[in-house]
Each structure stands twice: as C-alpha cells, then as structure tokens.
N, C-alpha and C positions, 0 to 999 in steps of 0.2 A: 663597675659602671659600663664597661664595654660589653660584658655578658648580657646586661639588661637591654642595651641597645640592640644586640643581635636577637634577643628574645622578642623584643618589640617588632623588629623587622619580620621575623618569622611568623609572628602572630598576624601581622598585617598582610603578609603574602597568603597565609591560609584563609584569611577573611576574603581577600580578593578572589581566590580560587573558588571559594564557596559561593560567592556572588555570581561568578561566571557559570558555575554548575547549576545554580538556581535559575538563571536566565535561560540556559540551554534547556533545562527541564520544562520551563514555561513555554518556550518556543515549540518543543516537541509535542506538548499537549495540544497545540494548535495545528500541528502538521497532520495531513491526511493523505492516504493513498486511495486510488480508485480501482475498484474491481472491474475489469473489462474482459471481453472474450479472449483477448490476447495475453492477459496476465494482470498482475497488480502494478498499476502505473503510479510512479512517483517521480516527479521531475521529468527528465527525458529518458528514463530507464524503466524497463519492465522487470518485475520480480515474480517468483513463484514460491509455493510452499507445499509440503506434503498435505497439510491440513486443507488448503484451498483445493487441491486436486481431489482429495478424499471426499470433501463435501460438495464437489461439483460446482464450485463458484464460477468457473469460466463458462461453463454451459449455461448456468443460470443467468449470467450477465448477457450471454448471447440471446437468450429467450426473453428475459424480462427487463433488460436494460442494466446499466452500470449503477454502482452505489459506492459510497466512500466509507472508509474505516480509519479511525485515528491511529497514528503511529504511537507506539509506547517506547521506542528507543532506537537510537542509531549508535552503533559501537564507536568508541573513541580511538580504536586501534589504527585508524587511517583507512580501514576497509569500508567506510560508510557508504561508498558507492556500490558495494557488492553485497551488503547485508543490512537488513532492516528487521525490526520486530513490531508485531502487533499483539494486542492482548485480547483473548477471547475467554470468557468464563473464568477469569483469574489465572489463565495459563498463557505464558509468553510463547508466541509462535514465531519461529525464525523464517524469514523470507529472503531468498537468495536471488541475486541478479540473474537474468536470462541473457546469455551472450547472443549478440547478433540481431537483437530486436531494437529498433529505434522508433520512438513515438512519431517522428516526422517522416517516416518512410511512406512514400506514396502507395506502394503496393499493399502495405498493411492497412492503410486507410480504405483502399478499395475492398479489401477482404472484409473489414468491419461493415462497410456499407452493404455488401452483398449479404452478410449475416443478418443484418436488419431487415433486408428484403425477404429473406427466407422466413424469418420470424413472423412478419406480417402475413405472408402467404399461408403459413401454417395456422395462424389464428383464424384466418378467413375460412380455410377448409374445415377447421374444427367447428366453427360457428355454423357453416352450411350443413355439416353432418348432424349436429344437434337439432337443427330445424327439421331435417329430413326424418330423423328418428321420432320426433314428436308427432308427426302426421300419421 
C-alpha cells in the first residue's frame, strides 16, 4: 500500500512538471526579440549570434528599421540571461548576451537616433541621384 502511495505521488509530481513545461513552452511561443542596429534586444539585454552577423541583420536594421523574431527557447540551466535561441529554417540559432550594453543607456539611444538620420539622408541622396540619371 505504501509503494502505491509513493507511486501515486511520483506520478502526480511528473504530471505537475509536465504542466509547468507545457506552460513554459506556450509562453516562449509568445516571446519575441527585436533585431536592432545594436543587437538582438530581449528584455533589458542585447544578444548577438554568428548567423545574425553573417546575414547582416544589424546593418539591415539600421537601414530598413527593426523587426521581431520569435524565441524558440531559453535554457533551463540558470543561464537564461546569457543565452537565447531562435529558429530559422528549421535550424536552432544560439544567441549570446553582449556584455556592457544596456537598453536604457542614453548614449546608445543617441547612436540609434543618429543612425536613423543617416538612413534618411542616404535614401534622400539615392532618390536625388535616380532623378538626375533619368534626365
């Protein structure tokens, strides 16, 4: 009888852990990071990845504006502030925290604003050049 009670408790604990895992997975499906010129922003931290650098995401964000990507996972090992995952074309991409960059940093906000100004100026020059070539 005592063994059955222990088995019931273990079964109940497994079910509770499964429920928590399902809730966590559901909440991750709703979590997004933002691709910015400064990095991949999530919460109050910036991240980077080899894939993002190779594909020029930060440059594209500076020229064309930011966009969001869904998170596919946060490790459970306690390092969730330093490591995130996104999924692209069925491949899991590891994103690591960038030290020393804080979303609320006034200097970085000024940098982003200046990048936006440069972007607008570049578009204006390109439009002027196209008009001049057509003449």
